[in-house]
Biopython code that builds the backbone (N, CA, C, O; Angstrom):
import numpy as np
from Bio.PDB.StructureBuilder import StructureBuilder

atoms = [
    (1, "UNK", "N", (-2.279, 1.415, 0.214)),
    (1, "UNK", "CA", (-3.592, 1.159, -0.307)),
    (1, "UNK", "C", (-3.915, -0.316, -0.159)),
    (1, "UNK", "O", (-3.481, -1.142, -0.961)),
    (2, "UNK", "N", (-4.662, -0.631, 0.849)),
    (2, "UNK", "CA", (-4.981, -2.019, 1.139)),
    (2, "UNK", "C", (-5.712, -2.699, -0.005)),
    (2, "UNK", "O", (-5.520, -3.895, -0.225)),
    (3, "UNK", "N", (-6.539, -1.978, -0.736)),
    (3, "UNK", "CA", (-7.299, -2.579, -1.835)),
    (3, "UNK", "C", (-6.382, -3.109, -2.929)),
    (3, "UNK", "O", (-6.759, -4.024, -3.660)),
    (4, "UNK", "N", (-5.190, -2.549, -3.050)),
    (4, "UNK", "CA", (-4.248, -2.970, -4.081)),
    (4, "UNK", "C", (-3.187, -3.920, -3.538)),
    (4, "UNK", "O", (-2.243, -4.255, -4.253)),
    (5, "UNK", "N", (-3.319, -4.349, -2.321)),
    (5, "UNK", "CA", (-2.322, -5.197, -1.684)),
    (5, "UNK", "C", (-2.202, -6.541, -2.388)),
    (5, "UNK", "O", (-3.189, -7.103, -2.864)),
    (6, "UNK", "N", (-0.972, -7.042, -2.444)),
    (6, "UNK", "CA", (-0.747, -8.370, -3.016)),
    (6, "UNK", "C", (-0.962, -9.465, -1.981)),
    (6, "UNK", "O", (-0.852, -10.649, -2.297)),
    (7, "UNK", "N", (-1.267, -9.077, -0.749)),
    (7, "UNK", "CA", (-1.522, -10.044, 0.313)),
    (7, "UNK", "C", (-0.277, -10.708, 0.857)),
    (7, "UNK", "O", (-0.367, -11.702, 1.578)),
    (8, "UNK", "N", (0.895, -10.167, 0.521)),
    (8, "UNK", "CA", (2.144, -10.779, 0.949)),
    (8, "UNK", "C", (2.884, -9.946, 1.995)),
    (8, "UNK", "O", (4.034, -10.238, 2.325)),
    (9, "UNK", "N", (2.225, -8.914, 2.513)),
    (9, "UNK", "CA", (2.849, -8.072, 3.523)),
    (9, "UNK", "C", (1.831, -7.736, 4.604)),
    (9, "UNK", "O", (0.620, -7.798, 4.393)),
    (10, "UNK", "N", (2.370, -7.376, 5.780)),
    (10, "UNK", "CA", (1.518, -6.958, 6.889)),
    (10, "UNK", "C", (1.839, -5.516, 7.230)),
    (10, "UNK", "O", (2.924, -5.026, 6.918)),
    (11, "UNK", "N", (0.902, -4.837, 7.867)),
    (11, "UNK", "CA", (1.104, -3.433, 8.247)),
    (11, "UNK", "C", (1.831, -3.301, 9.585)),
    (11, "UNK", "O", (2.634, -2.387, 9.769)),
    (12, "UNK", "N", (1.552, -4.204, 10.508)),
    (12, "UNK", "CA", (2.123, -4.086, 11.845)),
    (12, "UNK", "C", (1.861, -5.382, 12.598)),
    (12, "UNK", "O", (1.095, -6.233, 12.146)),
    (13, "UNK", "N", (2.500, -5.522, 13.743)),
    (13, "UNK", "CA", (2.192, -6.656, 14.602)),
    (13, "UNK", "C", (1.429, -6.155, 15.812)),
    (13, "UNK", "O", (1.537, -4.991, 16.197)),
    (14, "UNK", "N", (0.668, -7.038, 16.396)),
    (14, "UNK", "CA", (-0.142, -6.734, 17.568)),
    (14, "UNK", "C", (-0.105, -7.943, 18.502)),
    (14, "UNK", "O", (0.642, -8.893, 18.267)),
    (15, "UNK", "N", (-0.907, -7.902, 19.554)),
    (15, "UNK", "CA", (-0.998, -9.059, 20.437)),
    (15, "UNK", "C", (-1.422, -10.281, 19.627)),
    (15, "UNK", "O", (-0.841, -11.356, 19.773)),
    (16, "UNK", "N", (-2.423, -10.121, 18.782)),
    (16, "UNK", "CA", (-2.821, -11.165, 17.843)),
    (16, "UNK", "C", (-2.532, -10.645, 16.439)),
    (16, "UNK", "O", (-3.054, -9.608, 16.032)),
    (17, "UNK", "N", (-1.710, -11.362, 15.715)),
    (17, "UNK", "CA", (-1.369, -10.966, 14.354)),
    (17, "UNK", "C", (-1.838, -12.060, 13.415)),
    (17, "UNK", "O", (-1.447, -13.219, 13.551)),
    (18, "UNK", "N", (-2.675, -11.687, 12.465)),
    (18, "UNK", "CA", (-3.258, -12.636, 11.521)),
    (18, "UNK", "C", (-2.427, -12.660, 10.249)),
    (18, "UNK", "O", (-2.133, -11.619, 9.663)),
    (19, "UNK", "N", (-2.050, -13.870, 9.828)),
    (19, "UNK", "CA", (-1.248, -14.053, 8.625)),
    (19, "UNK", "C", (-1.957, -15.003, 7.677)),
    (19, "UNK", "O", (-2.442, -16.056, 8.091)),
    (20, "UNK", "N", (-2.018, -14.636, 6.421)),
    (20, "UNK", "CA", (-2.601, -15.526, 5.419)),
    (20, "UNK", "C", (-1.642, -16.671, 5.130)),
    (20, "UNK", "O", (-0.457, -16.598, 5.458)),
    (21, "UNK", "N", (-2.158, -17.722, 4.517)),
    (21, "UNK", "CA", (-1.301, -18.841, 4.103)),
    (21, "UNK", "C", (-0.179, -18.359, 3.184)),
    (21, "UNK", "O", (0.941, -18.865, 3.254)),
    (22, "UNK", "N", (-0.474, -17.380, 2.320)),
    (22, "UNK", "CA", (0.548, -16.839, 1.414)),
    (22, "UNK", "C", (1.711, -16.224, 2.185)),
    (22, "UNK", "O", (2.874, -16.412, 1.830)),
    (23, "UNK", "N", (1.384, -15.493, 3.239)),
    (23, "UNK", "CA", (2.440, -14.866, 4.044)),
    (23, "UNK", "C", (3.229, -15.928, 4.792)),
    (23, "UNK", "O", (4.455, -15.852, 4.871)),
    (24, "UNK", "N", (2.536, -16.914, 5.340)),
    (24, "UNK", "CA", (3.229, -18.001, 6.056)),
    (24, "UNK", "C", (4.184, -18.719, 5.105)),
    (24, "UNK", "O", (5.311, -19.032, 5.488)),
    (25, "UNK", "N", (3.756, -18.981, 3.884)),
    (25, "UNK", "CA", (4.634, -19.603, 2.882)),
    (25, "UNK", "C", (5.837, -18.722, 2.602)),
    (25, "UNK", "O", (6.959, -19.215, 2.487)),
    (26, "UNK", "N", (5.612, -17.430, 2.492)),
    (26, "UNK", "CA", (6.716, -16.493, 2.224)),
    (26, "UNK", "C", (7.736, -16.486, 3.370)),
    (26, "UNK", "O", (8.921, -16.232, 3.157)),
    (27, "UNK", "N", (7.262, -16.767, 4.572)),
    (27, "UNK", "CA", (8.148, -16.833, 5.737)),
    (27, "UNK", "C", (8.885, -18.167, 5.833)),
    (27, "UNK", "O", (9.734, -18.345, 6.707)),
    (28, "UNK", "N", (8.569, -19.100, 4.946)),
    (28, "UNK", "CA", (9.225, -20.403, 4.962)),
    (28, "UNK", "C", (8.368, -21.512, 5.516)),
    (28, "UNK", "O", (8.826, -22.650, 5.622)),
    (29, "UNK", "N", (7.125, -21.209, 5.874)),
    (29, "UNK", "CA", (6.224, -22.218, 6.410)),
    (29, "UNK", "C", (6.036, -22.080, 7.908)),
    (29, "UNK", "O", (6.777, -21.375, 8.593)),
    (30, "UNK", "N", (5.029, -22.770, 8.388)),
    (30, "UNK", "CA", (4.681, -22.675, 9.806)),
    (30, "UNK", "C", (5.811, -23.160, 10.717)),
    (30, "UNK", "O", (6.081, -22.540, 11.746)),
    (31, "UNK", "N", (6.468, -24.251, 10.352)),
    (31, "UNK", "CA", (7.542, -24.772, 11.206)),
    (31, "UNK", "C", (8.679, -23.764, 11.350)),
    (31, "UNK", "O", (9.226, -23.595, 12.440)),
    (32, "UNK", "N", (9.033, -23.102, 10.266)),
    (32, "UNK", "CA", (10.090, -22.074, 10.319)),
    (32, "UNK", "C", (9.641, -20.928, 11.215)),
    (32, "UNK", "O", (10.416, -20.436, 12.036)),
    (33, "UNK", "N", (8.388, -20.503, 11.058)),
    (33, "UNK", "CA", (7.852, -19.418, 11.886)),
    (33, "UNK", "C", (7.877, -19.802, 13.358)),
    (33, "UNK", "O", (8.343, -19.025, 14.191)),
    (34, "UNK", "N", (7.378, -20.995, 13.690)),
    (34, "UNK", "CA", (7.354, -21.426, 15.088)),
    (34, "UNK", "C", (8.759, -21.556, 15.665)),
    (34, "UNK", "O", (8.957, -21.309, 16.855)),
    (35, "UNK", "N", (9.726, -21.935, 14.855)),
    (35, "UNK", "CA", (11.102, -22.054, 15.337)),
    (35, "UNK", "C", (11.670, -20.697, 15.749)),
    (35, "UNK", "O", (12.536, -20.625, 16.621)),
    (36, "UNK", "N", (11.187, -19.626, 15.129)),
    (36, "UNK", "CA", (11.660, -18.278, 15.466)),
    (36, "UNK", "C", (10.961, -17.698, 16.691)),
    (36, "UNK", "O", (11.418, -16.707, 17.260)),
    (37, "UNK", "N", (9.859, -18.314, 17.094)),
    (37, "UNK", "CA", (9.067, -17.812, 18.211)),
    (37, "UNK", "C", (9.276, -18.684, 19.444)),
    (37, "UNK", "O", (9.570, -19.873, 19.329)),
    (38, "UNK", "N", (9.126, -18.093, 20.610)),
    (38, "UNK", "CA", (9.215, -18.857, 21.855)),
    (38, "UNK", "C", (7.889, -19.555, 22.120)),
    (38, "UNK", "O", (6.885, -19.275, 21.464)),
    (39, "UNK", "N", (7.896, -20.459, 23.080)),
    (39, "UNK", "CA", (6.654, -21.163, 23.421)),
    (39, "UNK", "C", (5.594, -20.200, 23.948)),
    (39, "UNK", "O", (4.408, -20.531, 23.957)),
    (40, "UNK", "N", (6.009, -19.014, 24.385)),
    (40, "UNK", "CA", (5.054, -18.017, 24.859)),
    (40, "UNK", "C", (4.389, -17.262, 23.711)),
    (40, "UNK", "O", (3.565, -16.378, 23.945)),
    (41, "UNK", "N", (4.741, -17.605, 22.472)),
    (41, "UNK", "CA", (4.141, -17.003, 21.272)),
    (41, "UNK", "C", (3.524, -18.114, 20.422)),
    (41, "UNK", "O", (4.086, -18.484, 19.391)),
    (42, "UNK", "N", (2.391, -18.643, 20.838)),
    (42, "UNK", "CA", (1.789, -19.748, 20.085)),
    (42, "UNK", "C", (1.243, -19.314, 18.731)),
    (42, "UNK", "O", (0.935, -18.144, 18.502)),
    (43, "UNK", "N", (1.136, -20.298, 17.840)),
    (43, "UNK", "CA", (0.601, -20.094, 16.502)),
    (43, "UNK", "C", (-0.639, -20.977, 16.370)),
    (43, "UNK", "O", (-0.579, -22.188, 16.588)),
    (44, "UNK", "N", (-1.755, -20.357, 16.012)),
    (44, "UNK", "CA", (-3.025, -21.065, 15.892)),
    (44, "UNK", "C", (-3.468, -21.074, 14.432)),
    (44, "UNK", "O", (-3.348, -20.069, 13.731)),
    (45, "UNK", "N", (-3.980, -22.217, 13.983)),
    (45, "UNK", "CA", (-4.508, -22.342, 12.621)),
    (45, "UNK", "C", (-5.898, -21.747, 12.521)),
    (45, "UNK", "O", (-6.664, -21.763, 13.484)),
    (46, "UNK", "N", (-6.212, -21.228, 11.361)),
    (46, "UNK", "CA", (-7.583, -20.942, 10.972)),
    (46, "UNK", "C", (-7.660, -21.195, 9.476)),
    (46, "UNK", "O", (-6.627, -21.267, 8.811)),
    (47, "UNK", "N", (-8.840, -21.326, 8.944)),
    (47, "UNK", "CA", (-9.007, -21.613, 7.529)),
    (47, "UNK", "C", (-8.493, -20.444, 6.695)),
    (47, "UNK", "O", (-9.152, -19.409, 6.599)),
    (48, "UNK", "N", (-7.328, -20.609, 6.097)),
    (48, "UNK", "CA", (-6.738, -19.552, 5.278)),
    (48, "UNK", "C", (-5.471, -18.959, 5.837)),
    (48, "UNK", "O", (-4.874, -18.084, 5.209)),
    (49, "UNK", "N", (-5.034, -19.417, 7.020)),
    (49, "UNK", "CA", (-3.814, -18.868, 7.583)),
    (49, "UNK", "C", (-3.601, -19.251, 9.030)),
    (49, "UNK", "O", (-4.065, -20.292, 9.494)),
    (50, "UNK", "N", (-2.881, -18.377, 9.741)),
    (50, "UNK", "CA", (-2.578, -18.594, 11.155)),
    (50, "UNK", "C", (-2.744, -17.283, 11.920)),
    (50, "UNK", "O", (-2.772, -16.197, 11.342)),
    (51, "UNK", "N", (-2.853, -17.425, 13.229)),
    (51, "UNK", "CA", (-2.842, -16.287, 14.141)),
    (51, "UNK", "C", (-1.653, -16.483, 15.068)),
    (51, "UNK", "O", (-1.513, -17.535, 15.692)),
    (52, "UNK", "N", (-0.798, -15.471, 15.161)),
    (52, "UNK", "CA", (0.354, -15.500, 16.061)),
    (52, "UNK", "C", (-0.019, -14.666, 17.284)),
    (52, "UNK", "O", (-0.491, -13.536, 17.161)),
    (53, "UNK", "N", (0.198, -15.239, 18.454)),
    (53, "UNK", "CA", (-0.142, -14.557, 19.711)),
    (53, "UNK", "C", (1.139, -14.201, 20.454)),
    (53, "UNK", "O", (1.991, -15.058, 20.686)),
    (54, "UNK", "N", (1.267, -12.941, 20.822)),
    (54, "UNK", "CA", (2.406, -12.479, 21.622)),
    (54, "UNK", "C", (1.968, -12.423, 23.082)),
    (54, "UNK", "O", (1.169, -11.563, 23.451)),
    (55, "UNK", "N", (2.471, -13.314, 23.907)),
    (55, "UNK", "CA", (2.167, -13.403, 25.334)),
    (55, "UNK", "C", (0.762, -13.945, 25.573)),
    (55, "UNK", "O", (-0.014, -14.132, 24.636)),
    (56, "UNK", "N", (0.451, -14.194, 26.842)),
    (56, "UNK", "CA", (-0.835, -14.780, 27.216)),
    (56, "UNK", "C", (-1.992, -13.803, 27.063)),
    (56, "UNK", "O", (-3.115, -14.203, 26.756)),
    (57, "UNK", "N", (-1.718, -12.534, 27.277)),
    (57, "UNK", "CA", (-2.746, -11.506, 27.181)),
    (57, "UNK", "C", (-2.105, -10.222, 26.670)),
    (57, "UNK", "O", (-0.884, -10.077, 26.735)),
    (58, "UNK", "N", (-2.910, -9.283, 26.161)),
    (58, "UNK", "CA", (-2.330, -8.034, 25.651)),
    (58, "UNK", "C", (-1.541, -7.304, 26.733)),
    (58, "UNK", "O", (-1.913, -7.320, 27.907)),
    (59, "UNK", "N", (-0.461, -6.672, 26.329)),
    (59, "UNK", "CA", (0.406, -5.944, 27.249)),
    (59, "UNK", "C", (0.633, -4.527, 26.746)),
    (59, "UNK", "O", (0.562, -4.266, 25.545)),
    (60, "UNK", "N", (0.906, -3.614, 27.672)),
    (60, "UNK", "CA", (1.292, -2.252, 27.328)),
    (60, "UNK", "C", (2.754, -2.074, 27.691)),
    (60, "UNK", "O", (3.138, -2.252, 28.846)),
    (61, "UNK", "N", (3.557, -1.729, 26.724)),
    (61, "UNK", "CA", (4.957, -1.464, 26.980)),
    (61, "UNK", "C", (5.195, 0.033, 27.069)),
    (61, "UNK", "O", (4.308, 0.830, 26.759)),
    (62, "UNK", "N", (6.391, 0.413, 27.493)),
    (62, "UNK", "CA", (6.758, 1.820, 27.568)),
    (62, "UNK", "C", (8.271, 1.902, 27.469)),
    (62, "UNK", "O", (8.980, 1.639, 28.440)),
    (63, "UNK", "N", (8.763, 2.268, 26.290)),
    (63, "UNK", "CA", (10.214, 2.364, 26.093)),
    (63, "UNK", "C", (10.847, 3.393, 27.016)),
    (63, "UNK", "O", (11.997, 3.230, 27.423)),
    (64, "UNK", "N", (10.110, 4.461, 27.356)),
    (64, "UNK", "CA", (10.655, 5.490, 28.231)),
    (64, "UNK", "C", (10.866, 4.984, 29.652)),
    (64, "UNK", "O", (11.743, 5.473, 30.364)),
    (65, "UNK", "N", (10.076, 4.021, 30.060)),
    (65, "UNK", "CA", (10.213, 3.435, 31.402)),
    (65, "UNK", "C", (10.905, 2.081, 31.363)),
    (65, "UNK", "O", (10.979, 1.376, 32.369)),
    (66, "UNK", "N", (11.398, 1.739, 30.216)),
    (66, "UNK", "CA", (12.102, 0.470, 29.987)),
    (66, "UNK", "C", (11.228, -0.754, 30.266)),
    (66, "UNK", "O", (11.707, -1.769, 30.772)),
    (67, "UNK", "N", (9.946, -0.644, 29.933)),
    (67, "UNK", "CA", (9.044, -1.789, 30.007)),
    (67, "UNK", "C", (9.040, -2.390, 28.611)),
    (67, "UNK", "O", (8.299, -1.960, 27.727)),
    (68, "UNK", "N", (9.886, -3.396, 28.439)),
    (68, "UNK", "CA", (10.113, -4.000, 27.130)),
    (68, "UNK", "C", (9.253, -5.256, 27.002)),
    (68, "UNK", "O", (9.169, -6.065, 27.926)),
    (69, "UNK", "N", (8.628, -5.399, 25.861)),
    (69, "UNK", "CA", (7.762, -6.553, 25.609)),
    (69, "UNK", "C", (8.518, -7.547, 24.734)),
    (69, "UNK", "O", (8.455, -7.490, 23.506)),
    (70, "UNK", "N", (9.235, -8.461, 25.392)),
    (70, "UNK", "CA", (10.104, -9.385, 24.676)),
    (70, "UNK", "C", (9.363, -10.237, 23.644)),
    (70, "UNK", "O", (9.869, -10.448, 22.542)),
    (71, "UNK", "N", (8.178, -10.723, 23.987)),
    (71, "UNK", "CA", (7.446, -11.563, 23.028)),
    (71, "UNK", "C", (6.964, -10.759, 21.837)),
    (71, "UNK", "O", (6.941, -11.273, 20.719)),
    (72, "UNK", "N", (6.581, -9.513, 22.049)),
    (72, "UNK", "CA", (6.207, -8.661, 20.922)),
    (72, "UNK", "C", (7.425, -8.436, 20.024)),
    (72, "UNK", "O", (7.304, -8.439, 18.799)),
    (73, "UNK", "N", (8.577, -8.245, 20.625)),
    (73, "UNK", "CA", (9.814, -8.093, 19.843)),
    (73, "UNK", "C", (10.127, -9.374, 19.068)),
    (73, "UNK", "O", (10.562, -9.321, 17.918)),
    (74, "UNK", "N", (9.904, -10.502, 19.698)),
    (74, "UNK", "CA", (10.151, -11.792, 19.053)),
    (74, "UNK", "C", (9.237, -11.951, 17.829)),
    (74, "UNK", "O", (9.698, -12.362, 16.763)),
    (75, "UNK", "N", (7.958, -11.631, 17.977)),
    (75, "UNK", "CA", (7.016, -11.719, 16.861)),
    (75, "UNK", "C", (7.413, -10.731, 15.769)),
    (75, "UNK", "O", (7.401, -11.072, 14.587)),
    (76, "UNK", "N", (7.759, -9.527, 16.155)),
    (76, "UNK", "CA", (8.168, -8.515, 15.188)),
    (76, "UNK", "C", (9.386, -8.977, 14.385)),
    (76, "UNK", "O", (9.429, -8.818, 13.165)),
    (77, "UNK", "N", (10.363, -9.543, 15.070)),
    (77, "UNK", "CA", (11.558, -10.036, 14.382)),
    (77, "UNK", "C", (11.251, -11.165, 13.415)),
    (77, "UNK", "O", (11.808, -11.226, 12.319)),
    (78, "UNK", "N", (10.366, -12.054, 13.824)),
    (78, "UNK", "CA", (10.008, -13.193, 12.973)),
    (78, "UNK", "C", (9.235, -12.752, 11.737)),
    (78, "UNK", "O", (9.295, -13.414, 10.700)),
    (79, "UNK", "N", (8.507, -11.637, 11.838)),
    (79, "UNK", "CA", (7.652, -11.190, 10.731)),
    (79, "UNK", "C", (8.218, -9.985, 9.974)),
    (79, "UNK", "O", (7.587, -9.490, 9.040)),
    (80, "UNK", "N", (9.379, -9.523, 10.365)),
    (80, "UNK", "CA", (9.941, -8.298, 9.778)),
    (80, "UNK", "C", (10.053, -8.361, 8.257)),
    (80, "UNK", "O", (9.805, -7.361, 7.584)),
    (81, "UNK", "N", (10.414, -9.491, 7.715)),
    (81, "UNK", "CA", (10.613, -9.579, 6.260)),
    (81, "UNK", "C", (9.320, -9.437, 5.462)),
    (81, "UNK", "O", (9.365, -9.240, 4.248)),
    (82, "UNK", "N", (8.173, -9.534, 6.124)),
    (82, "UNK", "CA", (6.897, -9.378, 5.412)),
    (82, "UNK", "C", (6.176, -8.100, 5.833)),
    (82, "UNK", "O", (4.993, -7.926, 5.542)),
    (83, "UNK", "N", (6.881, -7.218, 6.507)),
    (83, "UNK", "CA", (6.282, -5.961, 6.962)),
    (83, "UNK", "C", (6.330, -4.922, 5.844)),
    (83, "UNK", "O", (7.378, -4.699, 5.239)),
    (84, "UNK", "N", (5.200, -4.295, 5.578)),
    (84, "UNK", "CA", (5.116, -3.246, 4.573)),
    (84, "UNK", "C", (5.648, -1.941, 5.143)),
    (84, "UNK", "O", (5.234, -1.515, 6.221)),
    (85, "UNK", "N", (6.571, -1.301, 4.417)),
    (85, "UNK", "CA", (7.112, -0.019, 4.854)),
    (85, "UNK", "C", (7.178, 1.006, 3.727)),
    (85, "UNK", "O", (7.700, 2.103, 3.928)),
    (86, "UNK", "N", (6.668, 0.678, 2.565)),
    (86, "UNK", "CA", (6.796, 1.552, 1.407)),
    (86, "UNK", "C", (5.638, 2.552, 1.322)),
    (86, "UNK", "O", (4.967, 2.662, 0.295)),
    (87, "UNK", "N", (5.424, 3.267, 2.408)),
    (87, "UNK", "CA", (4.332, 4.233, 2.455)),
    (87, "UNK", "C", (4.671, 5.469, 1.622)),
    (87, "UNK", "O", (5.816, 5.918, 1.589)),
    (88, "UNK", "N", (3.665, 6.001, 0.959)),
    (88, "UNK", "CA", (3.807, 7.251, 0.212)),
    (88, "UNK", "C", (3.364, 8.427, 1.070)),
    (88, "UNK", "O", (3.863, 9.541, 0.914)),
    (89, "UNK", "N", (2.427, 8.175, 1.974)),
    (89, "UNK", "CA", (1.942, 9.158, 2.937)),
    (89, "UNK", "C", (1.978, 8.522, 4.314)),
    (89, "UNK", "O", (1.772, 7.316, 4.451)),
    (90, "UNK", "N", (2.236, 9.322, 5.324)),
    (90, "UNK", "CA", (2.247, 8.795, 6.676)),
    (90, "UNK", "C", (0.865, 8.374, 7.126)),
    (90, "UNK", "O", (-0.129, 9.001, 6.761)),
    (91, "UNK", "N", (0.794, 7.314, 7.919)),
    (91, "UNK", "CA", (-0.476, 6.862, 8.489)),
    (91, "UNK", "C", (-0.875, 7.700, 9.698)),
    (91, "UNK", "O", (-2.051, 7.784, 10.052)),
    (92, "UNK", "N", (0.109, 8.308, 10.313)),
    (92, "UNK", "CA", (-0.112, 9.078, 11.524)),
    (92, "UNK", "C", (0.034, 10.555, 11.187)),
    (92, "UNK", "O", (1.105, 10.992, 10.766)),
    (93, "UNK", "N", (-1.022, 11.320, 11.366)),
    (93, "UNK", "CA", (-1.005, 12.758, 11.088)),
    (93, "UNK", "C", (-0.748, 13.513, 12.385)),
    (93, "UNK", "O", (-1.534, 13.437, 13.330)),
    (94, "UNK", "N", (0.352, 14.236, 12.416)),
    (94, "UNK", "CA", (0.740, 14.984, 13.607)),
    (94, "UNK", "C", (1.079, 16.424, 13.233)),
    (94, "UNK", "O", (1.431, 16.700, 12.086)),
    (95, "UNK", "N", (0.979, 17.331, 14.181)),
    (95, "UNK", "CA", (1.348, 18.727, 13.902)),
    (95, "UNK", "C", (2.862, 18.878, 13.819)),
    (95, "UNK", "O", (3.608, 18.010, 14.271)),
    (96, "UNK", "N", (3.302, 19.977, 13.245)),
    (96, "UNK", "CA", (4.738, 20.282, 13.235)),
    (96, "UNK", "C", (5.209, 20.399, 14.669)),
    (96, "UNK", "O", (4.428, 20.840, 15.512)),
    (97, "UNK", "N", (6.398, 20.045, 14.990)),
    (97, "UNK", "CA", (7.541, 19.768, 14.127)),
    (97, "UNK", "C", (7.676, 18.304, 13.730)),
    (97, "UNK", "O", (8.698, 17.916, 13.165)),
    (98, "UNK", "N", (6.673, 17.485, 14.012)),
    (98, "UNK", "CA", (6.750, 16.066, 13.714)),
    (98, "UNK", "C", (6.605, 15.809, 12.218)),
    (98, "UNK", "O", (5.888, 16.520, 11.514)),
    (99, "UNK", "N", (7.295, 14.785, 11.755)),
    (99, "UNK", "CA", (7.204, 14.358, 10.366)),
    (99, "UNK", "C", (6.308, 13.124, 10.317)),
    (99, "UNK", "O", (6.609, 12.110, 10.947)),
    (100, "UNK", "N", (5.212, 13.209, 9.571)),
    (100, "UNK", "CA", (4.239, 12.115, 9.529)),
    (100, "UNK", "C", (4.848, 10.786, 9.088)),
    (100, "UNK", "O", (4.535, 9.741, 9.658)),
    (101, "UNK", "N", (5.714, 10.821, 8.082)),
    (101, "UNK", "CA", (6.343, 9.578, 7.600)),
    (101, "UNK", "C", (7.286, 8.998, 8.650)),
    (101, "UNK", "O", (7.278, 7.796, 8.916)),
    (102, "UNK", "N", (8.086, 9.861, 9.233)),
    (102, "UNK", "CA", (9.038, 9.399, 10.248)),
    (102, "UNK", "C", (8.309, 8.788, 11.438)),
    (102, "UNK", "O", (8.728, 7.751, 11.952)),
    (103, "UNK", "N", (7.233, 9.414, 11.876)),
    (103, "UNK", "CA", (6.472, 8.902, 13.007)),
    (103, "UNK", "C", (5.729, 7.619, 12.648)),
    (103, "UNK", "O", (5.595, 6.728, 13.487)),
    (104, "UNK", "N", (5.248, 7.515, 11.416)),
    (104, "UNK", "CA", (4.599, 6.284, 10.957)),
    (104, "UNK", "C", (5.576, 5.127, 11.007)),
    (104, "UNK", "O", (5.268, 4.070, 11.557)),
    (105, "UNK", "N", (6.764, 5.326, 10.429)),
    (105, "UNK", "CA", (7.767, 4.252, 10.414)),
    (105, "UNK", "C", (8.259, 3.940, 11.824)),
    (105, "UNK", "O", (8.543, 2.785, 12.141)),
    (106, "UNK", "N", (8.358, 4.951, 12.661)),
    (106, "UNK", "CA", (8.759, 4.726, 14.048)),
    (106, "UNK", "C", (7.737, 3.837, 14.759)),
    (106, "UNK", "O", (8.109, 2.945, 15.521)),
    (107, "UNK", "N", (6.446, 4.082, 14.506)),
    (107, "UNK", "CA", (5.395, 3.268, 15.118)),
    (107, "UNK", "C", (5.450, 1.834, 14.607)),
    (107, "UNK", "O", (5.365, 0.893, 15.396)),
    (108, "UNK", "N", (5.590, 1.659, 13.312)),
    (108, "UNK", "CA", (5.626, 0.330, 12.719)),
    (108, "UNK", "C", (6.829, -0.463, 13.213)),
    (108, "UNK", "O", (6.754, -1.681, 13.368)),
    (109, "UNK", "N", (7.924, 0.222, 13.456)),
    (109, "UNK", "CA", (9.178, -0.426, 13.890)),
    (109, "UNK", "C", (9.341, -0.432, 15.402)),
    (109, "UNK", "O", (10.431, -0.718, 15.899)),
    (110, "UNK", "N", (8.289, -0.126, 16.141)),
    (110, "UNK", "CA", (8.406, 0.058, 17.593)),
    (110, "UNK", "C", (8.910, -1.153, 18.352)),
    (110, "UNK", "O", (9.419, -1.000, 19.463)),
    (111, "UNK", "N", (8.792, -2.334, 17.807)),
    (111, "UNK", "CA", (9.259, -3.542, 18.504)),
    (111, "UNK", "C", (10.579, -4.071, 17.977)),
    (111, "UNK", "O", (11.033, -5.134, 18.402)),
    (112, "UNK", "N", (11.202, -3.349, 17.059)),
    (112, "UNK", "CA", (12.487, -3.810, 16.487)),
    (112, "UNK", "C", (13.585, -3.713, 17.530)),
    (112, "UNK", "O", (14.735, -4.052, 17.249)),
]
sb = StructureBuilder()
sb.init_structure("model")
sb.init_model(0)
sb.init_chain("A")
sb.init_seg("    ")
for serial, (resi, resn, name, xyz) in enumerate(atoms, 1):
    if name == "N":
        sb.init_residue(resn, " ", resi, " ")
    sb.init_atom(name, np.array(xyz, "f"), 0.0, 1.0, " ", f" {name:<3s}", serial, name[0])
structure = sb.get_structure()
């Protein structure tokens, strides 16, 4: 429930991931965050937080074809401690035999 969020967790990472100042502080500060990221993952300031960019432009990966997105993995690893995973209902609704919660967590953890 986003309306009840404490603002200290994120739902997922993307090519551009927006973090509030509160989340950056929880991660140890901008310098700590940048130290965990490669130069190909720049961090940009905005009023109220930062934007983390994975690679120069958006990319499509495919685990089945072994197209691994290293910078997305790097961002995911750096932000893992602030990732929300305590879902009560799955975000992804799928037909049986799939489990909505399992597939939701699989999607959120796709870059781990």
